[in-house]
Short mmCIF file of the C-alpha atoms (twelve columns), coordinates in Angstrom:
data_MODEL
# 
_entry.id   MODEL 
# 
loop_
_atom_site.group_PDB 
_atom_site.id 
_atom_site.type_symbol 
_atom_site.label_atom_id 
_atom_site.label_alt_id 
_atom_site.label_comp_id 
_atom_site.label_asym_id 
_atom_site.label_seq_id 
_atom_site.Cartn_x 
_atom_site.Cartn_y 
_atom_site.Cartn_z 
_atom_site.pdbx_PDB_model_num 
ATOM 1   C CA . MET A 1   0.000   0.000   0.000   1 
ATOM 2   C CA . LYS A 2   1.341   3.376   -0.967  1 
ATOM 3   C CA . ARG A 3   2.019   5.983   1.715   1 
ATOM 4   C CA . GLY A 4   -0.833  8.447   1.984   1 
ATOM 5   C CA . THR A 5   -3.606  6.107   0.771   1 
ATOM 6   C CA . PRO A 6   -6.770  7.074   2.690   1 
ATOM 7   C CA . LEU A 7   -7.919  4.503   5.252   1 
ATOM 8   C CA . ALA A 8   -11.418 4.319   3.766   1 
ATOM 9   C CA . ILE A 9   -10.021 3.311   0.351   1 
ATOM 10  C CA . THR A 10  -7.770  0.705   1.995   1 
ATOM 11  C CA . LEU A 11  -10.716 -0.860  3.820   1 
ATOM 12  C CA . LEU A 12  -12.766 -0.834  0.623   1 
ATOM 13  C CA . LEU A 13  -9.994  -2.635  -1.260  1 
ATOM 14  C CA . ILE A 14  -9.755  -5.280  1.475   1 
ATOM 15  C CA . ALA A 15  -13.520 -5.750  1.537   1 
ATOM 16  C CA . SER A 16  -13.847 -5.979  -2.226  1 
ATOM 17  C CA . HIS A 17  -11.134 -8.651  -2.283  1 
ATOM 18  C CA . SER A 18  -12.960 -10.725 0.353   1 
ATOM 19  C CA . TRP A 19  -16.241 -10.367 -1.542  1 
ATOM 20  C CA . ALA A 20  -14.754 -11.349 -4.904  1 
ATOM 21  C CA . ALA A 21  -16.285 -14.519 -6.296  1 
ATOM 22  C CA . GLU A 22  -14.064 -17.567 -6.640  1 
ATOM 23  C CA . GLN A 23  -14.405 -20.006 -9.523  1 
ATOM 24  C CA . TYR A 24  -13.813 -23.749 -9.595  1 
ATOM 25  C CA . THR A 25  -14.014 -26.278 -12.397 1 
ATOM 26  C CA . VAL A 26  -16.172 -29.169 -11.193 1 
ATOM 27  C CA . THR A 27  -16.622 -32.644 -12.681 1 
ATOM 28  C CA . GLY A 28  -18.989 -35.353 -11.570 1 
ATOM 29  C CA . LEU A 29  -22.033 -37.540 -12.210 1 
ATOM 30  C CA . VAL A 30  -25.495 -35.965 -12.182 1 
ATOM 31  C CA . VAL A 31  -27.877 -37.812 -9.862  1 
ATOM 32  C CA . ASN A 32  -30.929 -35.541 -10.235 1 
ATOM 33  C CA . VAL A 33  -32.132 -32.563 -12.280 1 
ATOM 34  C CA . ASP A 34  -34.942 -30.237 -11.116 1 
ATOM 35  C CA . ARG A 35  -35.675 -27.797 -13.920 1 
ATOM 36  C CA . THR A 36  -38.641 -26.306 -12.044 1 
ATOM 37  C CA . ARG A 37  -36.418 -25.233 -9.156  1 
ATOM 38  C CA . GLY A 38  -33.497 -24.417 -11.453 1 
ATOM 39  C CA . GLU A 39  -30.971 -26.746 -9.827  1 
ATOM 40  C CA . PHE A 40  -29.227 -30.066 -10.214 1 
ATOM 41  C CA . VAL A 41  -27.633 -32.551 -7.844  1 
ATOM 42  C CA . VAL A 42  -24.147 -33.820 -8.652  1 
ATOM 43  C CA . SER A 43  -21.922 -36.453 -7.102  1 
ATOM 44  C CA . CYS A 44  -18.749 -34.394 -7.458  1 
ATOM 45  C CA . ASP A 45  -15.138 -35.347 -7.785  1 
ATOM 46  C CA . ARG A 46  -12.796 -33.791 -5.232  1 
ATOM 47  C CA . ILE A 47  -12.127 -30.085 -5.818  1 
ATOM 48  C CA . PRO A 48  -8.553  -29.441 -4.638  1 
ATOM 49  C CA . GLY A 49  -8.410  -26.622 -2.128  1 
ATOM 50  C CA . TYR A 50  -12.180 -26.389 -1.794  1 
ATOM 51  C CA . MET A 51  -13.973 -29.642 -0.915  1 
ATOM 52  C CA . ASP A 52  -13.755 -33.428 -0.854  1 
ATOM 53  C CA . ALA A 53  -15.779 -35.644 -3.162  1 
ATOM 54  C CA . MET A 54  -19.436 -35.395 -2.145  1 
ATOM 55  C CA . VAL A 55  -23.026 -35.024 -3.341  1 
ATOM 56  C CA . MET A 56  -24.131 -31.394 -3.623  1 
ATOM 57  C CA . THR A 57  -27.077 -29.402 -4.976  1 
ATOM 58  C CA . PHE A 58  -26.137 -26.489 -7.249  1 
ATOM 59  C CA . PRO A 59  -28.427 -23.623 -8.302  1 
ATOM 60  C CA . VAL A 60  -28.460 -22.963 -12.051 1 
ATOM 61  C CA . PRO A 61  -29.813 -19.419 -12.600 1 
ATOM 62  C CA . LYS A 62  -30.019 -19.741 -16.397 1 
ATOM 63  C CA . PRO A 63  -32.551 -22.469 -17.331 1 
ATOM 64  C CA . GLU A 64  -30.931 -23.003 -20.731 1 
ATOM 65  C CA . ASN A 65  -27.784 -24.239 -18.970 1 
ATOM 66  C CA . LEU A 66  -29.705 -27.386 -17.992 1 
ATOM 67  C CA . ASN A 67  -30.632 -28.226 -21.581 1 
ATOM 68  C CA . GLY A 68  -29.428 -31.719 -22.404 1 
ATOM 69  C CA . ILE A 69  -28.468 -32.459 -18.787 1 
ATOM 70  C CA . GLU A 70  -30.016 -35.604 -17.308 1 
ATOM 71  C CA . SER A 71  -29.456 -37.839 -14.319 1 
ATOM 72  C CA . SER A 72  -26.459 -40.101 -15.073 1 
ATOM 73  C CA . SER A 73  -24.808 -37.456 -17.291 1 
ATOM 74  C CA . VAL A 74  -21.076 -37.098 -16.678 1 
ATOM 75  C CA . VAL A 75  -20.597 -33.328 -16.590 1 
ATOM 76  C CA . GLU A 76  -18.099 -30.534 -16.202 1 
ATOM 77  C CA . PHE A 77  -19.134 -27.032 -15.139 1 
ATOM 78  C CA . LEU A 78  -17.939 -23.782 -13.630 1 
ATOM 79  C CA . LEU A 79  -18.862 -23.159 -9.989  1 
ATOM 80  C CA . HIS A 80  -19.002 -19.528 -8.828  1 
ATOM 81  C CA . VAL A 81  -18.676 -19.039 -5.063  1 
ATOM 82  C CA . ASN A 82  -18.807 -15.896 -2.951  1 
ATOM 83  C CA . GLY A 83  -19.308 -15.341 0.744   1 
ATOM 84  C CA . LYS A 84  -23.071 -15.831 0.693   1 
ATOM 85  C CA . SER A 85  -24.046 -17.909 -2.316  1 
ATOM 86  C CA . SER A 86  -22.899 -20.074 -5.209  1 
ATOM 87  C CA . TYR A 87  -24.180 -21.112 -8.601  1 
ATOM 88  C CA . ALA A 88  -23.211 -23.217 -11.615 1 
ATOM 89  C CA . ASP A 89  -22.954 -22.303 -15.265 1 
ATOM 90  C CA . HIS A 90  -21.142 -23.351 -18.463 1 
ATOM 91  C CA . ILE A 91  -22.397 -26.903 -17.902 1 
ATOM 92  C CA . ARG A 92  -21.415 -29.429 -20.532 1 
ATOM 93  C CA . VAL A 93  -21.782 -33.171 -20.854 1 
ATOM 94  C CA . ARG A 94  -18.455 -34.975 -21.051 1 
ATOM 95  C CA . SER A 95  -18.780 -37.575 -23.783 1 
ATOM 96  C CA . PHE A 96  -16.679 -40.650 -23.209 1 
ATOM 97  C CA . GLU A 97  -13.346 -40.382 -24.973 1 
ATOM 98  C CA . SER A 98  -10.456 -42.752 -24.463 1 
ATOM 99  C CA . VAL A 99  -6.908  -42.794 -25.756 1 
ATOM 100 C CA . GLU A 100 -6.651  -46.463 -24.792 1 
ATOM 101 C CA . GLN A 101 -6.488  -48.995 -27.599 1 
ATOM 102 C CA . GLU A 102 -9.540  -51.158 -26.933 1 
ATOM 103 C CA . PRO A 103 -12.296 -48.467 -26.979 1 
ATOM 104 C CA . GLN A 104 -10.747 -46.947 -30.091 1 
ATOM 105 C CA . GLU A 105 -10.567 -50.365 -31.750 1 
ATOM 106 C CA . ALA A 106 -14.193 -51.061 -30.836 1 
ATOM 107 C CA . GLN A 107 -15.270 -47.799 -32.450 1 
ATOM 108 C CA . ARG A 108 -13.270 -48.606 -35.592 1 
ATOM 109 C CA . LEU A 109 -14.745 -52.106 -35.877 1 
ATOM 110 C CA . LYS A 110 -18.255 -50.760 -35.393 1 
ATOM 111 C CA . PHE A 111 -17.696 -48.211 -38.158 1 
ATOM 112 C CA . LEU A 112 -16.427 -50.897 -40.535 1 
ATOM 113 C CA . GLN A 113 -19.293 -53.229 -39.634 1 
ATOM 114 C CA . ASN A 114 -21.869 -50.529 -40.350 1 
ATOM 115 C CA . LEU A 115 -20.263 -49.876 -43.726 1 
ATOM 116 C CA . ALA A 116 -20.216 -53.558 -44.640 1 
ATOM 117 C CA . ASN A 117 -23.694 -54.358 -43.362 1 
ATOM 118 C CA . PRO A 118 -25.869 -51.322 -42.505 1 
ATOM 119 C CA . ALA A 119 -28.801 -53.597 -41.658 1 
ATOM 120 C CA . VAL A 120 -26.969 -54.809 -38.535 1 
ATOM 121 C CA . GLU A 121 -26.973 -51.365 -36.963 1 
ATOM 122 C CA . VAL A 122 -29.542 -51.132 -34.152 1 
ATOM 123 C CA . ASN A 123 -30.431 -47.992 -32.260 1 
ATOM 124 C CA . PRO A 124 -29.978 -48.443 -28.495 1 
ATOM 125 C CA . LEU A 125 -33.017 -48.351 -26.250 1 
ATOM 126 C CA . PRO A 126 -33.865 -44.707 -25.372 1 
ATOM 127 C CA . LYS A 127 -33.748 -43.615 -21.768 1 
ATOM 128 C CA . GLY A 128 -37.136 -43.927 -20.095 1 
ATOM 129 C CA . GLU A 129 -38.246 -46.860 -22.272 1 
ATOM 130 C CA . ARG A 130 -39.296 -50.155 -20.716 1 
ATOM 131 C CA . VAL A 131 -36.516 -52.746 -20.994 1 
ATOM 132 C CA . PRO A 132 -37.603 -55.956 -22.763 1 
ATOM 133 C CA . ASP A 133 -37.249 -59.154 -20.798 1 
ATOM 134 C CA . PHE A 134 -34.264 -61.476 -21.188 1 
ATOM 135 C CA . VAL A 135 -33.433 -64.862 -19.692 1 
ATOM 136 C CA . PHE A 136 -30.000 -66.366 -18.941 1 
ATOM 137 C CA . MET A 137 -28.343 -68.833 -16.538 1 
ATOM 138 C CA . ASP A 138 -26.322 -67.593 -13.576 1 
ATOM 139 C CA . GLN A 139 -23.201 -68.894 -11.803 1 
ATOM 140 C CA . THR A 140 -25.325 -71.295 -9.741  1 
ATOM 141 C CA . ARG A 141 -26.879 -72.682 -12.951 1 
ATOM 142 C CA . GLN A 142 -30.228 -71.136 -12.068 1 
ATOM 143 C CA . ARG A 143 -32.510 -69.520 -14.634 1 
ATOM 144 C CA . VAL A 144 -32.571 -65.741 -14.195 1 
ATOM 145 C CA . ALA A 145 -35.017 -63.422 -15.975 1 
ATOM 146 C CA . LEU A 146 -35.080 -59.635 -15.787 1 
ATOM 147 C CA . SER A 147 -38.834 -59.800 -15.235 1 
ATOM 148 C CA . GLN A 148 -38.394 -61.573 -11.890 1 
ATOM 149 C CA . PHE A 149 -36.924 -58.403 -10.371 1 
ATOM 150 C CA . ALA A 150 -40.137 -56.371 -10.470 1 
ATOM 151 C CA . GLY A 151 -39.993 -53.337 -8.201  1 
ATOM 152 C CA . GLU A 152 -36.208 -53.494 -7.807  1 
ATOM 153 C CA . VAL A 153 -33.347 -51.385 -9.113  1 
ATOM 154 C CA . VAL A 154 -31.090 -53.357 -11.461 1 
ATOM 155 C CA . VAL A 155 -27.499 -52.433 -12.303 1 
ATOM 156 C CA . LEU A 156 -26.094 -54.257 -15.309 1 
ATOM 157 C CA . THR A 157 -22.699 -54.544 -16.993 1 
ATOM 158 C CA . PHE A 158 -21.143 -56.711 -19.721 1 
ATOM 159 C CA . ILE A 159 -17.850 -58.499 -19.061 1 
ATOM 160 C CA . TYR A 160 -15.724 -61.528 -19.911 1 
ATOM 161 C CA . THR A 161 -13.638 -63.455 -17.416 1 
ATOM 162 C CA . ARG A 162 -10.339 -63.387 -19.352 1 
ATOM 163 C CA . CYS A 163 -10.332 -59.618 -19.822 1 
ATOM 164 C CA . PRO A 164 -6.693  -58.577 -19.178 1 
ATOM 165 C CA . ASN A 165 -7.096  -54.813 -18.781 1 
ATOM 166 C CA . PRO A 166 -7.784  -53.542 -15.222 1 
ATOM 167 C CA . ASN A 167 -9.559  -50.471 -16.593 1 
ATOM 168 C CA . TYR A 168 -12.212 -52.533 -18.385 1 
ATOM 169 C CA . CYS A 169 -14.016 -55.598 -17.014 1 
ATOM 170 C CA . PHE A 170 -12.108 -55.476 -13.729 1 
ATOM 171 C CA . ARG A 171 -13.204 -51.867 -13.252 1 
ATOM 172 C CA . LEU A 172 -16.838 -52.687 -14.066 1 
ATOM 173 C CA . ASN A 173 -16.862 -55.635 -11.651 1 
ATOM 174 C CA . SER A 174 -15.142 -53.550 -9.006  1 
ATOM 175 C CA . ASN A 175 -17.917 -50.951 -9.292  1 
ATOM 176 C CA . LEU A 176 -20.553 -53.628 -8.709  1 
ATOM 177 C CA . GLY A 177 -18.499 -55.052 -5.870  1 
ATOM 178 C CA . ARG A 178 -18.537 -51.640 -4.203  1 
ATOM 179 C CA . LEU A 179 -22.317 -51.495 -4.606  1 
ATOM 180 C CA . GLN A 180 -22.588 -54.905 -2.931  1 
ATOM 181 C CA . LYS A 181 -20.557 -53.610 0.026   1 
ATOM 182 C CA . ARG A 182 -22.413 -50.290 0.214   1 
ATOM 183 C CA . PHE A 183 -25.937 -51.753 0.159   1 
ATOM 184 C CA . PRO A 184 -25.662 -55.214 1.791   1 
ATOM 185 C CA . GLN A 185 -29.133 -54.994 3.373   1 
ATOM 186 C CA . ARG A 186 -30.767 -53.991 0.073   1 
ATOM 187 C CA . LEU A 187 -29.056 -56.542 -2.141  1 
ATOM 188 C CA . GLY A 188 -31.369 -59.241 -3.440  1 
ATOM 189 C CA . HIS A 189 -34.668 -57.517 -2.740  1 
ATOM 190 C CA . ASP A 190 -34.267 -53.779 -3.445  1 
ATOM 191 C CA . LEU A 191 -31.115 -53.924 -5.565  1 
ATOM 192 C CA . VAL A 192 -29.908 -56.535 -8.065  1 
ATOM 193 C CA . LEU A 193 -26.549 -56.663 -9.842  1 
ATOM 194 C CA . LEU A 194 -26.148 -58.423 -13.190 1 
ATOM 195 C CA . SER A 195 -22.892 -59.158 -15.043 1 
ATOM 196 C CA . ILE A 196 -23.634 -60.603 -18.484 1 
ATOM 197 C CA . VAL A 197 -20.697 -62.329 -20.175 1 
ATOM 198 C CA . ILE A 198 -19.831 -61.583 -23.814 1 
ATOM 199 C CA . ASP A 199 -17.689 -64.711 -24.268 1 
ATOM 200 C CA . PRO A 200 -20.249 -67.464 -23.579 1 
ATOM 201 C CA . GLU A 201 -18.210 -70.149 -25.331 1 
ATOM 202 C CA . HIS A 202 -15.661 -69.919 -22.534 1 
ATOM 203 C CA . ASP A 203 -17.578 -68.290 -19.664 1 
ATOM 204 C CA . GLN A 204 -19.941 -70.952 -18.374 1 
ATOM 205 C CA . GLY A 205 -20.106 -73.720 -15.763 1 
ATOM 206 C CA . ASN A 206 -17.242 -73.816 -13.261 1 
ATOM 207 C CA . THR A 207 -15.421 -71.011 -15.042 1 
ATOM 208 C CA . LEU A 208 -18.264 -68.635 -14.275 1 
ATOM 209 C CA . SER A 209 -18.866 -69.843 -10.724 1 
ATOM 210 C CA . ASN A 210 -15.156 -69.630 -9.906  1 
ATOM 211 C CA . TYR A 211 -14.993 -66.120 -11.329 1 
ATOM 212 C CA . ALA A 212 -18.009 -65.029 -9.276  1 
ATOM 213 C CA . SER A 213 -16.360 -66.396 -6.136  1 
ATOM 214 C CA . ILE A 214 -13.285 -64.248 -6.790  1 
ATOM 215 C CA . TRP A 215 -15.549 -61.217 -6.398  1 
ATOM 216 C CA . HIS A 216 -17.289 -62.702 -3.347  1 
ATOM 217 C CA . ALA A 217 -20.555 -62.246 -5.216  1 
ATOM 218 C CA . ASN A 218 -23.659 -62.919 -3.149  1 
ATOM 219 C CA . PRO A 219 -25.688 -65.184 -5.498  1 
ATOM 220 C CA . GLN A 220 -28.930 -63.848 -4.014  1 
ATOM 221 C CA . GLY A 221 -28.246 -60.405 -5.422  1 
ATOM 222 C CA . TRP A 222 -25.301 -60.513 -7.841  1 
ATOM 223 C CA . HIS A 223 -25.793 -62.784 -10.833 1 
ATOM 224 C CA . PHE A 224 -23.106 -63.577 -13.419 1 
ATOM 225 C CA . LEU A 225 -25.118 -64.542 -16.492 1 
ATOM 226 C CA . THR A 226 -24.376 -66.590 -19.598 1 
ATOM 227 C CA . GLY A 227 -26.408 -68.053 -22.433 1 
ATOM 228 C CA . PRO A 228 -26.576 -68.609 -26.190 1 
ATOM 229 C CA . LEU A 229 -24.515 -66.113 -28.177 1 
ATOM 230 C CA . PRO A 230 -27.493 -64.848 -30.270 1 
ATOM 231 C CA . ASP A 231 -29.400 -64.016 -27.078 1 
ATOM 232 C CA . ILE A 232 -26.405 -62.179 -25.660 1 
ATOM 233 C CA . GLN A 233 -25.944 -60.241 -28.904 1 
ATOM 234 C CA . LYS A 234 -29.610 -59.239 -28.860 1 
ATOM 235 C CA . THR A 235 -29.229 -57.911 -25.314 1 
ATOM 236 C CA . THR A 236 -25.972 -56.053 -25.954 1 
ATOM 237 C CA . ARG A 237 -27.426 -54.326 -29.022 1 
ATOM 238 C CA . MET A 238 -30.345 -53.204 -26.901 1 
ATOM 239 C CA . PHE A 239 -27.920 -51.055 -24.890 1 
ATOM 240 C CA . GLY A 240 -25.488 -50.090 -27.657 1 
ATOM 241 C CA . VAL A 241 -22.744 -52.433 -26.479 1 
ATOM 242 C CA . ASP A 242 -20.445 -53.723 -29.259 1 
ATOM 243 C CA . PHE A 243 -18.054 -56.675 -29.067 1 
ATOM 244 C CA . TRP A 244 -15.976 -58.826 -31.398 1 
ATOM 245 C CA . ASN A 245 -14.291 -62.106 -30.481 1 
ATOM 246 C CA . GLY A 246 -11.035 -63.062 -32.137 1 
ATOM 247 C CA . GLU A 247 -8.141  -65.307 -31.107 1 
ATOM 248 C CA . GLY A 248 -9.255  -65.490 -27.487 1 
ATOM 249 C CA . VAL A 249 -9.434  -61.712 -27.008 1 
ATOM 250 C CA . VAL A 250 -12.745 -59.848 -26.998 1 
ATOM 251 C CA . THR A 251 -12.703 -56.276 -28.236 1 
ATOM 252 C CA . HIS A 252 -15.648 -54.440 -26.729 1 
ATOM 253 C CA . SER A 253 -17.156 -51.157 -25.672 1 
ATOM 254 C CA . PHE A 254 -18.228 -50.908 -22.062 1 
ATOM 255 C CA . HIS A 255 -21.440 -49.593 -20.573 1 
ATOM 256 C CA . THR A 256 -23.050 -49.508 -17.139 1 
ATOM 257 C CA . ILE A 257 -26.837 -49.820 -17.261 1 
ATOM 258 C CA . VAL A 258 -29.274 -48.828 -14.514 1 
ATOM 259 C CA . ILE A 259 -32.884 -50.011 -14.730 1 
ATOM 260 C CA . ASP A 260 -35.443 -48.459 -12.377 1 
ATOM 261 C CA . ARG A 261 -38.205 -50.104 -10.317 1 
ATOM 262 C CA . GLN A 262 -40.667 -49.795 -13.218 1 
ATOM 263 C CA . ARG A 263 -38.185 -51.690 -15.448 1 
ATOM 264 C CA . LYS A 264 -37.459 -48.549 -17.418 1 
ATOM 265 C CA . LEU A 265 -33.985 -47.608 -18.601 1 
ATOM 266 C CA . ALA A 266 -32.751 -44.979 -16.128 1 
ATOM 267 C CA . ALA A 267 -29.087 -44.733 -17.186 1 
ATOM 268 C CA . ASN A 268 -26.730 -45.993 -19.872 1 
ATOM 269 C CA . ILE A 269 -23.283 -44.722 -18.902 1 
ATOM 270 C CA . GLU A 270 -20.542 -45.386 -21.403 1 
ATOM 271 C CA . GLY A 271 -16.916 -45.796 -20.348 1 
ATOM 272 C CA . ASN A 272 -15.205 -45.474 -17.004 1 
ATOM 273 C CA . GLN A 273 -15.104 -41.718 -16.369 1 
ATOM 274 C CA . PHE A 274 -16.980 -42.017 -13.078 1 
ATOM 275 C CA . THR A 275 -16.252 -43.542 -9.697  1 
ATOM 276 C CA . ALA A 276 -17.913 -46.418 -7.861  1 
ATOM 277 C CA . LYS A 277 -19.056 -43.908 -5.242  1 
ATOM 278 C CA . GLN A 278 -20.748 -41.786 -7.893  1 
ATOM 279 C CA . LEU A 279 -22.529 -44.818 -9.298  1 
ATOM 280 C CA . GLY A 280 -23.627 -45.673 -5.757  1 
ATOM 281 C CA . ASP A 281 -24.913 -42.122 -5.207  1 
ATOM 282 C CA . LEU A 282 -27.016 -42.413 -8.380  1 
ATOM 283 C CA . VAL A 283 -28.387 -45.800 -7.322  1 
ATOM 284 C CA . GLU A 284 -29.154 -44.599 -3.807  1 
ATOM 285 C CA . ARG A 285 -31.436 -41.880 -5.219  1 
ATOM 286 C CA . MET A 286 -33.444 -44.571 -6.988  1 
ATOM 287 C CA . LEU A 287 -33.746 -47.137 -4.212  1 
ATOM 288 C CA . PRO A 288 -37.124 -47.491 -2.503  1 
ATOM 289 C CA . GLU A 289 -37.593 -47.287 1.213   1 
ATOM 290 C CA . LYS A 290 -36.317 -50.383 2.982   1 
ATOM 291 C CA . SER A 291 -38.544 -53.346 2.382   1 
ATOM 292 C CA . GLY A 292 -38.542 -57.048 3.071   1 
ATOM 293 C CA . PRO A 293 -37.295 -59.772 0.718   1 
ATOM 294 C CA . ARG A 294 -39.289 -60.224 -2.486  1 
ATOM 295 C CA . SER A 295 -41.776 -63.047 -2.655  1 
ATOM 296 C CA . HIS A 296 -41.531 -65.675 -5.415  1 
# 
């Protein structure tokens, strides 16, 4: 401060500095959008120097900033914070992009397949649509149908047991494993986990049951499913999942599917740009009040 600066100006400068809004770039998974109230709820990644990872509600003063934003969207936005309030703007959906070889190869193979045979291309089921039933066999060799989980939240992924990359099938199974640990009292009657294999020629019988045991999967609530290849292909296409089997290695895209209590598609999250906690926060918003085991 220069000599002779009036005290009133000095105090004003100090006050204006303390009132100045701070800005933070925030990333996370949207768990709810309320356009009427002009706000959304996000399971946020950690913001260094500001807050740990947590679920927070953010006001969005400009309604147009919520256009295209839905629950399960992976987003990035600018958070403005001052001493008394905060708000979000410049919200954008982060489309899944990967520099890793397998997702890029899956996209290339899909492009070539569509060129060679356009009739094969199937549009994935839109969000909010009722999910058609499917039937497979689980690791205990029991018949499992989607329709038997009426009134429950279902989380579904596609995997194969020989997948060598820890960022792919291992990551998807790890996410479901974290859900099993987070909601042990809800598993099997409020929440069901399904892992459908995309290499049914290999992943069946003892191979599947041994793999499920590695993940300490509770067979009452976490089913590893296999079945005829055409049935699996029909189910994967329903959710926009692509895979190709060659020389013992399966090239595939990876999606996490959430189906609500009315058996409607609530989320189809591509890739791995979200955490197991964020997936759990999304699921928790959809779970019913605690109830007893389902009746058969």
